[in-house]
C-alpha positions as CSV (number, residue, x, y, z in Angstrom):
1,X,35.0,-8.3,-32.1
2,X,37.3,-10.9,-30.7
3,X,37.3,-9.2,-27.4
4,X,33.6,-9.2,-27.2
5,X,33.5,-12.9,-27.8
6,X,36.2,-13.5,-25.2
7,X,34.9,-11.3,-22.4
8,X,31.1,-11.3,-23.1
9,X,29.0,-9.2,-20.8
10,X,32.0,-8.2,-18.6
11,X,33.8,-6.3,-21.3
12,X,32.6,-2.9,-20.2
13,X,32.2,-3.7,-16.5
14,X,34.1,-0.6,-15.5
15,X,31.4,1.5,-17.1
16,X,28.6,-0.3,-15.2
17,X,28.2,0.9,-11.7
18,X,27.8,-1.6,-8.9
19,X,24.5,-0.9,-7.1
20,X,23.7,-1.8,-3.5
21,X,20.0,-1.3,-2.6
22,X,19.4,-1.3,1.1
23,X,15.8,-1.5,2.1
24,X,14.3,-1.3,5.6
25,X,10.8,-2.3,6.5
26,X,8.0,-0.2,7.8
27,X,9.6,3.1,8.8
28,X,8.6,6.4,7.3
29,X,10.6,9.6,7.4
30,X,9.4,10.4,11.0
31,X,11.7,7.6,12.3
32,X,14.9,8.7,10.6
33,X,16.9,11.5,12.3
34,X,18.3,13.2,9.2
35,X,14.7,13.8,8.2
36,X,13.9,15.4,11.6
37,X,12.7,12.3,13.3
38,X,13.0,12.9,17.1
39,X,12.3,9.4,18.5
40,X,15.2,7.3,17.1
41,X,18.9,8.0,16.3
42,X,20.0,6.7,12.9
43,X,23.7,7.7,12.6
44,X,24.4,5.3,9.7
45,X,21.7,6.7,7.5
46,X,22.5,10.2,8.6
47,X,26.2,9.7,7.5
48,X,25.0,8.2,4.2
49,X,23.0,11.4,3.7
50,X,26.1,13.6,4.5
51,X,28.1,11.7,1.8
52,X,25.2,11.5,-0.6
53,X,21.8,13.1,-1.5
54,X,18.7,13.1,0.7
55,X,15.4,13.0,-1.3
56,X,12.7,15.0,0.4
57,X,9.7,13.9,-1.6
58,X,9.8,10.1,-2.0
59,X,6.5,8.3,-1.8
60,X,5.4,4.6,-1.7
61,X,2.6,3.7,-4.0
62,X,0.9,1.1,-1.8
63,X,1.7,1.7,1.9
64,X,2.1,-2.1,2.7
65,X,4.7,-4.6,1.8
66,X,3.4,-7.2,-0.8
67,X,1.6,-4.7,-3.1
68,X,4.6,-2.4,-2.9
69,X,7.0,-5.2,-3.8
70,X,4.9,-6.2,-6.8
71,X,5.4,-2.6,-8.0
72,X,9.2,-2.9,-7.5
73,X,9.7,-6.2,-9.2
74,X,7.5,-5.4,-12.3
75,X,8.0,-1.6,-12.5
76,X,4.2,-1.4,-12.8
77,X,1.5,0.0,-10.5
78,X,-0.3,-2.9,-8.8
79,X,-3.7,-1.5,-9.9
80,X,-2.5,-1.8,-13.5
81,X,-1.8,-5.6,-13.4
82,X,-4.2,-6.7,-10.6
83,X,-1.6,-7.2,-7.8
84,X,-2.8,-4.5,-5.4
85,X,-4.7,-6.5,-2.8
86,X,-2.5,-7.8,0.0
87,X,-1.1,-11.3,-0.6
88,X,-3.5,-12.0,-3.4
89,X,-0.8,-13.5,-5.7
90,X,-2.8,-13.0,-8.8
91,X,-1.4,-14.2,-12.0
92,X,0.1,-11.8,-14.5
93,X,1.2,-12.6,-18.1
94,X,4.9,-13.3,-17.5
95,X,5.6,-13.3,-21.2
96,X,4.5,-9.7,-21.4
97,X,5.7,-8.3,-18.0
98,X,9.4,-8.6,-17.3
99,X,11.0,-8.5,-13.9
100,X,13.8,-6.0,-13.5
101,X,16.5,-8.5,-12.2
102,X,16.1,-10.6,-15.4
103,X,16.9,-7.5,-17.4
104,X,19.9,-6.7,-15.2
105,X,21.2,-10.2,-15.7
106,X,20.8,-9.8,-19.5
107,X,23.0,-6.6,-19.2
108,X,25.8,-8.6,-17.5
109,X,25.0,-8.0,-13.9
110,X,25.1,-10.4,-11.0
111,X,21.9,-10.0,-9.0
112,X,21.3,-11.0,-5.5
113,X,18.4,-10.9,-3.0
114,X,19.0,-13.3,-0.1
115,X,16.2,-11.7,2.0
116,X,12.6,-10.8,1.5
117,X,10.8,-11.0,-1.8
118,X,7.0,-11.1,-1.1
119,X,6.1,-10.0,-4.7
120,X,2.4,-10.9,-4.5
121,X,2.4,-12.4,-8.0
122,X,1.4,-15.9,-9.0
123,X,2.9,-18.1,-11.8
124,X,6.6,-17.7,-10.8
125,X,8.6,-18.3,-7.7
126,X,9.7,-15.1,-6.1
127,X,13.4,-16.2,-5.9
128,X,13.5,-17.3,-9.5
129,X,14.9,-14.1,-11.1
130,X,17.9,-13.7,-8.8
131,X,21.3,-15.2,-9.3
132,X,22.0,-15.5,-5.6
133,X,18.8,-16.3,-3.8
134,X,20.0,-16.8,-0.2
135,X,22.1,-18.9,2.0
136,X,24.8,-18.3,4.6
137,X,26.2,-15.2,2.9
138,X,24.0,-12.2,3.5
139,X,26.0,-9.9,1.2
140,X,25.1,-11.2,-2.2
141,X,27.8,-9.4,-4.2
142,X,30.4,-11.8,-2.7
143,X,28.8,-14.6,-4.8
144,X,29.5,-13.0,-8.2
145,X,32.2,-13.8,-10.7
146,X,35.4,-11.8,-10.5
147,X,35.0,-8.4,-12.1
148,X,31.3,-8.8,-12.7
149,X,29.2,-5.7,-11.9
150,X,26.5,-6.4,-9.3
151,X,23.1,-5.3,-8.2
152,X,22.5,-6.4,-4.6
153,X,19.4,-6.1,-2.4
154,X,20.0,-6.0,1.3
155,X,16.7,-6.0,3.1
156,X,16.5,-5.3,6.8
157,X,13.7,-6.7,8.9
158,X,14.6,-5.1,12.3
159,X,12.2,-2.2,11.8
160,X,9.3,-4.4,10.8
161,X,5.9,-3.9,12.4
162,X,6.3,-7.2,14.4
163,X,9.1,-5.5,16.4
164,X,6.4,-3.3,17.9
165,X,4.4,-6.3,19.1
166,X,4.6,-8.0,22.5
167,X,5.7,-6.9,25.9
168,X,6.7,-3.4,26.7
169,X,8.4,-4.3,29.9
170,X,12.0,-4.3,28.5
171,X,11.9,-0.9,26.8
172,X,15.1,1.0,27.6
173,X,14.4,4.3,25.7
174,X,12.6,7.0,27.7
175,X,8.9,6.9,26.8
176,X,8.6,10.5,28.0
177,X,10.9,11.6,25.2
178,X,8.7,10.3,22.5
179,X,7.1,12.7,20.0
180,X,3.6,11.4,19.2
181,X,1.6,11.8,16.0
182,X,-1.3,14.2,16.8
183,X,-3.9,11.5,16.1
184,X,-2.6,9.3,19.0
185,X,-3.9,10.1,22.5
186,X,-1.1,10.7,25.0
187,X,-1.3,7.5,27.0
188,X,1.6,5.7,28.9
189,X,1.2,2.5,26.9
190,X,1.3,4.4,23.6
191,X,4.5,6.2,24.7
192,X,6.0,2.9,25.6
193,X,5.1,1.3,22.3
194,X,6.7,4.3,20.5
195,X,9.9,3.7,22.5
196,X,9.9,0.0,21.8
197,X,9.7,0.7,18.1
198,X,12.3,3.4,18.2
199,X,14.7,0.9,19.6
200,X,13.9,-1.4,16.6
201,X,14.6,1.4,14.2
202,X,18.0,1.9,15.8
203,X,18.7,-1.8,15.4
204,X,17.8,-1.4,11.8
205,X,20.3,1.5,11.4
206,X,23.0,-0.7,12.8
207,X,22.3,-3.2,10.1
208,X,22.7,-0.4,7.5
209,X,26.1,0.2,9.0
210,X,27.0,-3.5,8.7
211,X,26.3,-3.5,5.0
212,X,28.3,-0.4,4.5
213,X,31.2,-1.8,6.5
214,X,31.1,-5.0,4.5
215,X,31.3,-3.0,1.3
216,X,34.3,-1.1,2.6
217,X,36.0,-4.3,3.8
218,X,35.7,-5.7,0.2
219,X,37.2,-2.6,-1.3
220,X,34.0,-1.7,-3.1
221,X,32.7,1.4,-1.3
222,X,34.0,3.8,-3.9
223,X,32.9,1.7,-6.8
224,X,29.3,1.3,-5.7
225,X,26.1,3.4,-5.8
226,X,24.3,2.9,-2.5
227,X,20.6,3.5,-2.2
228,X,18.7,3.4,1.1
229,X,15.0,3.6,1.5
230,X,12.2,2.0,3.6
231,X,9.6,-0.2,1.8
232,X,6.7,2.1,3.1
233,X,5.8,4.2,6.1
234,X,4.9,3.0,9.5
235,X,4.6,1.6,12.0
236,X,2.3,2.9,14.7
237,X,-1.4,2.4,13.8
238,X,-2.8,4.7,11.0
239,X,0.5,4.8,9.1
240,X,1.4,1.5,7.4
241,X,-1.4,0.3,5.1
242,X,-2.9,3.8,4.9
243,X,-2.2,6.5,2.3
244,X,-1.7,9.3,4.8
245,X,1.8,10.8,4.9
246,X,2.9,8.7,7.7
247,X,2.1,5.6,5.6
248,X,3.7,6.7,2.3
249,X,6.3,9.4,2.8
250,X,9.6,7.5,2.9
251,X,13.2,8.2,3.3
252,X,15.4,7.9,0.2
253,X,19.2,8.5,0.4
254,X,21.5,7.9,-2.5
255,X,25.3,7.9,-2.2
256,X,27.3,8.1,-5.5
257,X,31.1,7.7,-5.5
258,X,33.0,10.8,-6.6
259,X,34.4,8.9,-9.6
260,X,30.7,8.8,-10.8
261,X,30.0,12.4,-10.1
262,X,28.5,12.8,-13.5
263,X,25.5,10.9,-12.0
264,X,25.0,13.4,-9.1
265,X,21.4,14.6,-8.8
266,X,22.6,17.8,-7.2
267,X,25.6,20.1,-7.0
268,X,27.4,18.3,-4.2
269,X,27.0,15.5,-1.7
270,X,25.3,16.4,1.6
271,X,22.5,18.3,-0.1
272,X,18.8,17.6,-0.5
273,X,16.9,16.8,-3.7
274,X,13.2,18.0,-3.8
275,X,12.3,16.0,-7.0
276,X,9.1,14.0,-6.7
277,X,10.0,10.2,-6.6
278,X,7.5,7.4,-6.6
279,X,8.4,3.8,-5.8
280,X,7.3,2.8,-9.3
281,X,10.2,4.9,-10.6
282,X,12.9,2.8,-8.8
283,X,13.2,-0.3,-11.0
284,X,13.2,1.7,-14.2
285,X,15.9,3.9,-12.7
286,X,18.0,0.9,-11.7
287,X,17.8,-0.4,-15.2
288,X,18.8,3.0,-16.6
289,X,21.8,3.2,-14.4
290,X,22.9,-0.2,-15.5
291,X,22.4,0.5,-19.2
292,X,19.9,-2.4,-19.3
293,X,16.9,-2.7,-21.6
294,X,13.8,-0.9,-20.3
295,X,10.6,-2.5,-21.7
296,X,7.5,-0.4,-22.4
297,X,5.7,-2.1,-19.5
298,X,7.7,-0.1,-17.0
299,X,5.4,2.7,-15.9
300,X,7.7,4.9,-13.8
301,X,10.1,7.7,-14.6
302,X,13.9,7.6,-14.4
303,X,14.9,10.0,-11.6
304,X,18.7,9.6,-11.5
305,X,21.7,9.2,-13.9
306,X,22.4,9.9,-17.6
307,X,19.0,8.7,-18.6
308,X,17.1,11.0,-16.3
309,X,13.6,11.9,-17.4
310,X,11.4,14.9,-16.7
311,X,10.0,15.1,-13.1
312,X,6.5,13.8,-12.9
313,X,4.0,16.3,-11.6
314,X,2.0,13.9,-9.3
315,X,2.3,10.8,-7.3
316,X,-0.3,8.1,-7.4
317,X,-1.1,5.8,-4.4
318,X,-3.6,3.0,-3.9
319,X,-5.0,1.1,-1.0
320,X,-7.3,-2.0,-1.2
321,X,-7.8,-5.1,0.9
322,X,-5.2,-5.4,3.7
323,X,-5.3,-8.9,5.2
324,X,-8.9,-9.5,6.2
325,X,-10.1,-5.9,5.9
326,X,-11.6,-4.3,2.8
327,X,-11.0,-0.8,1.5
328,X,-10.7,1.1,-1.7
329,X,-8.8,4.4,-1.7
330,X,-6.9,6.3,-4.4
331,X,-4.3,9.1,-3.7
332,X,-3.1,11.8,-6.0
333,X,-0.6,14.2,-4.5
334,X,2.2,16.6,-5.1
335,X,5.0,17.1,-2.6
336,X,2.7,19.4,-0.6
337,X,-0.9,18.6,-1.3
338,X,-2.7,15.3,-1.3
339,X,-6.2,14.3,-2.6
340,X,-7.7,11.1,-1.2
341,X,-10.7,9.4,-2.8
342,X,-12.4,7.0,-0.4
343,X,-14.5,4.6,-2.6
344,X,-15.7,2.7,0.6
345,X,-16.2,5.6,3.0
346,X,-18.7,3.6,5.0
347,X,-15.7,1.5,6.2
348,X,-13.8,3.3,9.0
349,X,-10.1,3.4,8.5
350,X,-9.7,1.9,11.9
351,X,-11.8,-1.2,11.7
352,X,-10.2,-4.0,13.6
353,X,-7.4,-5.7,11.7
354,X,-5.8,-8.7,13.6
355,X,-2.2,-8.0,12.8
356,X,-2.4,-4.3,13.5
357,X,-3.9,-5.0,16.9
358,X,-0.9,-7.0,18.0
359,X,0.9,-3.9,19.1
360,X,-0.3,-2.8,22.5
361,X,-0.8,0.8,21.2
362,X,-3.7,-0.1,19.0
363,X,-6.1,-1.8,21.5
364,X,-5.3,0.8,24.1
365,X,-6.2,3.5,21.6
366,X,-9.4,1.7,20.6
367,X,-10.4,1.2,24.2
368,X,-9.8,4.9,24.9
369,X,-12.1,5.7,22.1
370,X,-14.8,3.2,23.2
371,X,-14.7,4.9,26.6
372,X,-15.6,8.3,24.9
373,X,-12.2,9.8,25.8
374,X,-11.0,10.7,22.3
375,X,-11.6,14.0,20.6
376,X,-12.2,14.9,17.0
377,X,-8.6,14.4,16.1
378,X,-7.8,11.3,18.1
379,X,-11.1,9.6,17.4
380,X,-11.6,10.1,13.7
381,X,-9.6,6.9,12.9
382,X,-12.5,4.8,14.2
383,X,-15.3,6.7,12.4
384,X,-16.7,6.4,8.9
385,X,-14.9,8.7,6.4
386,X,-15.8,11.4,4.0
387,X,-15.9,10.5,0.3
388,X,-13.0,12.8,-0.4
389,X,-10.2,14.2,1.7
390,X,-7.6,16.9,0.9
391,X,-4.6,17.8,3.0
392,X,-1.9,20.4,3.1
393,X,1.0,18.3,4.1
394,X,3.2,21.3,4.8
395,X,1.1,22.4,7.7
396,X,-0.6,19.1,8.5
397,X,1.8,16.1,8.0
398,X,-0.5,14.0,10.2
399,X,-3.4,14.5,7.8
400,X,-6.0,15.3,10.4
401,X,-7.6,18.4,9.0
402,X,-9.6,17.7,5.9
403,X,-9.7,20.8,3.7
404,X,-11.9,19.3,0.9
405,X,-14.4,22.2,1.2
406,X,-11.9,25.0,1.7
407,X,-12.5,27.7,-0.9
408,X,-8.9,28.6,-1.3
409,X,-8.0,25.0,-2.3
410,X,-10.7,24.3,-4.8
411,X,-8.4,24.9,-7.8
412,X,-5.8,22.4,-6.6
413,X,-8.5,19.9,-5.6
414,X,-10.0,20.1,-9.1
415,X,-6.5,19.7,-10.6
416,X,-5.7,16.6,-8.6
417,X,-9.1,15.0,-9.2
418,X,-8.7,15.4,-12.9
419,X,-5.1,14.1,-12.8
420,X,-6.3,11.0,-10.8
421,X,-9.0,10.2,-13.3
422,X,-6.6,10.6,-16.2
423,X,-4.1,8.3,-14.5
424,X,-6.7,5.7,-13.6
425,X,-7.7,5.5,-17.3
426,X,-4.1,5.4,-18.4
427,X,-3.3,2.5,-16.1
428,X,-6.6,0.6,-16.6
429,X,-7.2,0.8,-12.8
430,X,-8.5,-2.6,-12.0
431,X,-10.0,-1.7,-8.6
432,X,-13.4,-0.4,-9.8
433,X,-14.9,-3.8,-9.3
434,X,-14.8,-5.6,-5.9
435,X,-11.8,-7.9,-5.6
436,X,-13.7,-11.2,-5.9
437,X,-15.9,-9.9,-8.7
438,X,-13.0,-9.0,-10.9
439,X,-11.3,-12.3,-10.1
440,X,-14.5,-14.1,-11.2
441,X,-14.8,-12.1,-14.4
442,X,-11.1,-12.7,-15.4
443,X,-11.4,-16.4,-14.7
444,X,-14.7,-16.8,-16.6
445,X,-12.9,-15.3,-19.6
446,X,-9.7,-17.3,-19.1
447,X,-7.7,-14.1,-18.7
448,X,-5.5,-12.5,-16.2
449,X,-6.8,-9.4,-14.5
450,X,-4.1,-7.5,-16.4
451,X,-5.7,-8.7,-19.7
452,X,-9.3,-8.5,-18.6
453,X,-9.2,-4.8,-17.6
454,X,-7.7,-3.9,-21.0
455,X,-10.8,-5.2,-22.8
456,X,-13.4,-2.4,-22.7
457,X,-16.3,-4.8,-23.3
458,X,-15.3,-6.8,-20.2
459,X,-14.2,-3.8,-18.1
460,X,-15.8,-0.4,-19.1
461,X,-13.7,1.6,-16.8
462,X,-15.0,5.0,-17.8
463,X,-18.6,3.9,-17.0
464,X,-17.4,2.6,-13.6
465,X,-15.6,5.8,-12.8
466,X,-18.6,7.8,-13.6
467,X,-20.9,5.5,-11.6
468,X,-18.5,5.6,-8.6
469,X,-18.4,9.4,-8.7
470,X,-22.2,9.6,-8.6
471,X,-22.3,7.1,-5.7
472,X,-19.7,9.0,-3.7
473,X,-21.5,12.3,-4.2
474,X,-24.3,11.3,-1.7
475,X,-26.7,13.4,-3.8
476,X,-30.3,12.3,-3.5
477,X,-30.9,13.7,-7.0
478,X,-29.1,10.5,-8.2
479,X,-31.7,8.2,-6.5
480,X,-33.6,7.6,-9.7
481,X,-30.4,6.7,-11.6
482,X,-29.4,4.2,-8.9
483,X,-32.8,2.6,-8.9
484,X,-32.5,2.2,-12.7
485,X,-28.9,0.8,-12.5
486,X,-30.1,-1.8,-10.0
487,X,-31.4,-3.7,-13.0
488,X,-28.3,-3.1,-15.2
489,X,-27.0,-6.2,-17.0
490,X,-23.5,-5.4,-15.7
491,X,-23.0,-6.4,-12.1
492,X,-20.3,-3.7,-11.8
493,X,-22.9,-1.1,-12.4
494,X,-25.3,-2.7,-10.0
495,X,-22.5,-2.7,-7.5
496,X,-22.0,1.1,-7.7
497,X,-25.7,1.6,-7.6
498,X,-26.0,-0.2,-4.3
499,X,-23.0,1.7,-3.0
500,X,-24.7,4.9,-3.9
501,X,-27.9,3.8,-2.1
502,X,-25.8,2.8,0.9
503,X,-24.3,6.3,1.0
504,X,-27.8,8.0,0.7
505,X,-28.7,6.3,4.0
506,X,-32.4,7.1,4.9
507,X,-32.8,9.0,1.6
508,X,-32.7,5.6,-0.2
509,X,-36.0,4.5,1.3
510,X,-37.9,4.9,-1.9
511,X,-35.6,2.2,-3.4
512,X,-36.8,-0.4,-1.0
513,X,-38.5,-2.5,-3.8
514,X,-35.3,-2.5,-5.9
515,X,-33.3,-3.5,-2.8
516,X,-35.6,-6.3,-2.0
517,X,-35.2,-7.6,-5.5
518,X,-31.4,-7.3,-5.1
519,X,-31.5,-9.9,-2.3
520,X,-31.5,-12.5,-5.0
521,X,-29.0,-10.8,-7.3
522,X,-26.5,-13.1,-9.0
523,X,-23.8,-11.0,-7.4
524,X,-23.3,-11.8,-3.8
525,X,-21.6,-8.4,-3.4
526,X,-24.8,-6.6,-4.4
527,X,-26.9,-8.9,-2.2
528,X,-24.8,-8.2,0.9
529,X,-24.9,-4.5,0.5
530,X,-28.6,-4.5,-0.3
531,X,-29.2,-6.5,2.9
532,X,-27.3,-4.0,5.0
533,X,-29.3,-1.1,3.6
534,X,-32.6,-2.9,4.2
535,X,-31.6,-3.6,7.8
536,X,-30.9,0.1,8.4
537,X,-34.2,1.0,6.7
538,X,-36.2,-1.2,9.2
539,X,-36.4,-4.3,7.0
540,X,-34.2,-6.3,9.4
541,X,-35.8,-9.7,8.9
542,X,-35.3,-9.7,5.2
543,X,-31.8,-8.4,5.3
544,X,-30.6,-10.7,8.1
545,X,-32.1,-13.7,6.4
546,X,-30.1,-13.0,3.3
547,X,-26.9,-12.6,5.3
548,X,-27.6,-15.8,7.2
549,X,-28.2,-17.7,4.0
550,X,-24.9,-16.5,2.6
551,X,-23.1,-17.4,5.8
552,X,-24.5,-21.0,5.8
553,X,-24.1,-21.6,2.1
554,X,-20.6,-20.1,1.8
555,X,-20.7,-16.8,-0.2
556,X,-18.6,-16.4,-3.3
557,X,-17.2,-13.2,-1.5
558,X,-16.8,-14.3,2.1
559,X,-14.4,-11.5,3.0
560,X,-17.0,-8.9,2.0
561,X,-19.7,-10.8,3.8
562,X,-17.8,-10.8,7.1
563,X,-16.8,-7.2,6.8
564,X,-20.3,-6.1,6.1
565,X,-21.7,-8.1,9.1
566,X,-19.2,-6.3,11.3
567,X,-20.3,-2.9,9.8
568,X,-24.0,-3.8,10.3
569,X,-23.3,-3.9,14.1
570,X,-25.8,-4.9,16.8
571,X,-28.6,-6.3,14.5
572,X,-26.1,-8.9,13.1
573,X,-24.8,-10.1,16.5
574,X,-27.2,-13.2,16.6
575,X,-25.8,-14.2,13.2
576,X,-22.2,-13.9,14.5
577,X,-23.1,-16.1,17.6
578,X,-24.9,-18.7,15.4
579,X,-22.0,-18.8,13.0
580,X,-19.4,-19.4,15.7
581,X,-21.6,-21.9,17.6
582,X,-21.9,-23.9,14.5
583,X,-18.1,-24.2,13.9
584,X,-17.4,-21.0,12.1
585,X,-13.7,-20.1,12.0
586,X,-12.4,-18.2,15.0
587,X,-8.9,-17.9,13.5
588,X,-7.9,-15.5,10.7
589,X,-4.6,-15.6,8.7
590,X,-2.9,-13.3,11.2
591,X,-4.9,-13.8,14.4
592,X,-8.5,-13.7,15.5
593,X,-11.1,-13.7,12.8
594,X,-13.6,-10.9,12.2
595,X,-16.5,-12.9,13.6
596,X,-14.6,-14.1,16.7
597,X,-13.5,-10.5,17.3
598,X,-17.1,-9.3,17.2
599,X,-18.0,-12.0,19.7
600,X,-15.1,-11.1,21.9
601,X,-15.8,-7.4,22.1
602,X,-19.6,-7.8,22.4
603,X,-19.4,-10.8,24.8
604,X,-21.6,-12.9,22.6
């Protein structure tokens, strides 16, 4: 007992492995050579794989940085605590949801993260849970007490999307040698942009080597578990932010020193591990390796070490608002098959997003499409989507052949659909109300979104899931139900009714009276969608007048209003011009605003 008092948490330091977690930004498996990537050479990562274990089925949950990092810091799916929209920084109950570095510190670890945080969570500074938060020293383990075990994050920005922006004049790699995704047209500017990013990935790999060299120089290489992975896929358009394989299938390499071979996930180093790993599994696994407390809030599965748990059967992914653009998608997949549920299929995946368009590839691709030069593969990014998609990733990594109606896959589709619904209920999926609507409801009840969605009276998730399924079916047999729901006391049910009417298109004509009434709905989301439908049904004056009123009087859901005005198209152009002529914003958070972009393209 005396020894415990004297040495405290460092008594059993020799039994606590040091952990170095190297993360790179925005590169999926297609950019790493030990995964078969042909465009960039990554010798440092490749060598790590030779000395360690290369995981073949590792998937991000969110496909973009801030929602992903909220998963990492809390060990929870973003849809379960309301942190899934990009840079929303919604509050969570910090007394109930613990951050994994706090738990590592309680287990005696020195924790460091001198680089990126971006946790997308309000109520606490991102750097707060770390011992070493940043400074001149980039290798945080050097700041610990002598003999103290460490957990160090080393985040590499060299492969970030921004490295694909700007001039292509200085590219040194040969564009002709680039292997393109099948959904990109083979254009010189696209090949050059690939080459530019490949150079960025190679710079990233050199930083991986620097971290390894620093560990060796400090005599810690054989005392430290090294984990390398990217923070999501990317980076050419249609990867990052999207739940297709190029956006979520990530490299994961783990090197474990021989003295810790009891922790090996395979027979010997240099081999592959086919186990399904989701990013939500990572923080729980780090805690398990460290012998730290794992609270019940952690929703992942331990995939490595003495505390390893049974392999999960499925991976869940989610996509919602990315910067200024709205979407709502859920993914349920195995290593091979993926089922995508597009809750906003009327929104094309490739609607203009200011930051994504900063790389020369994207506007060149869009212009190629506008000129009518794309085909059914290279043009589908810019078109409205099906309600459901299903892909065989073994034969179609690019996810361009939707097999949702293939007879031979119906059993697997049914299995994944059922698994998705079960998981949504288990997690209290907060995305079945539009973002601003759920924020209002939580605020009105003085609750966080996490708390609000766990109250069935405030958030009847099963009813919303059922209503969404009817809406996405595009079955005119549901028309009467939608008309009835347009008078429902719950604005969430009215929302799914109006989405259903939107997807019925001309078959919604008999609901015109209900849609006209909805132009005065308390919910601006319902008003906006009803206006759009009426415009398409020949009631342009009424619909446009409603949109104009909301523009002038500042809608409670301005992001949705601007997105819908863009989707309305030509009938709304006079509104766009009027908005901008009267001082409406031409700048968005990451570049040109939606309204200014419409004016630019349409020469308004």
